[in-house]
N, C-alpha and C positions, 0 to 999 in steps of 0.2 A: 518596284513591287514590294509590298510590305512582307516582313518574315512572319511565318505562321507562329501563332502564339502556342505556348506549351502549357498543358494541364497535367498535373500529377494527381492520380487517384489512388490513394492508399486504400487497400482492401478491395481492389478492383475485380478480382477473379471469382465472384459469386454472382448471384442473380441480380441483386440491386446494383453492384459494382459494374456489371456488364451493361445494364441499362444506362447508368451514368456515363460510362466511357462512350457508348454508342451516341448518346444525346450530344455530348461535347464534341465528338467527331463530326457529327452532322452540322454542328454550329460553326465548324471550320477550324477547331483547335487540333493541334498534334497531341495525342494522348499518350502519356506514359502510365501504363497499368502496374501498380504496385502489388507485390505479393510477398508472402513470407519466404525466407530462404529454403531452398530444396522443396518448394511447393510441388507436390506430386502431380497436380492437374494443370500445371502452367502450360506445358506444350499443347496439351489437348485444348485448353481454353483459347489459347492463341490461334490454333488451327480452326477452331469453330468460328472465331471472330473473323478470321480471314475468309472463310467460306461464305460468311455473311456480308463480305465486302469491306471490312474494317482492318486497317493495317496499324495495330497498336504496337508501340514499343513496350518493353517490360523491364522492370527493375525489381530485384529482390531486396528486401530491407527487413531489418529486425526492429519492430516497433517498441520491444521491451528494453532496448539498450539505447538510452538517450544520446550516448557519445557518438553514435553512428549516424545520426541525422544531419548534422552540419556538413560532414564529408560528402554524404549522399547528395545533398543540395548543390555543393560545389562542383561535384563531378557531373551532375546532370546539366548544370550550367555550362560547363566547358564542352560537353559532348553534344548537347542538343539545343541549348539556348536557355535563357532565364525562364523560370517557372512563373507564368502569369496567374494561374489558378491552382489552388490546392483544395482537394476534396478529402475530407477526413472520414472515410468510410470503413476504416480498418478496426478490427477488434482483436482482442487477445485470447479469445476462447477457442478451444479445440474440441468442439463437439458438434454433433449434427442433431442430437435428440435432447431438447430442452428438459424433458422430464427426467433425463438420466444425470442431471447435475446435482451434486450434493448441495445441501443448504449453505455450507461453509463456502463453497465456490461461488454461489450467487452474490455473496457480499464482496468477494474479491472483484468480480466482473463489474458490479455496480460501482465500486470505488475506483477501479483502475481505467475503465473505458473512457470516461470524460476527461480524466487527467492526461491520458496519452494523446488524445486529440488536441487538447488545449496546448500541450508541450509542442507537439508537431507544428502547430499554428504559430506559436511564439518563436520557434526556431526559424521558420521559413518566412514569416511575414515581413521582417525588416528588409529582406532583399526584394520582395515584391513592392513594398511600399516606396522604396527609393525610386522606382520607375514610374510611380503613378501618385497623383494627388489623391488623398483618401480622407473621408470624414472620420475614419476610425483610427487615425494615427495618434 
């Protein structure tokens, strides 16, 4: 029997992240839902997902600290299996009201968000690529 493939969803614990996690789970993947350290809604989010019939694993990770990504990937590989799919849905903003963001913060968000996703992909991709032939290598 083949092993269940693992998907890591960064920024999983919001509306779009929940929909992504649910879709991947319906497609048969074991989903690890990523969230920031000490995310205050983590337990509530996981309980809601369980009530909906989804049993997600969760991992706290700090996306603003590049040095913590390789050890996270290694630990997930040891504990759960190799990550087959990475979804970069995380963001570094800490707001709920877009109109409350100062203009100076908009520039930071626009410049950092794509970089963080690209970095996360660059760190994780080699491990995924060694297991699969890819046109993107």
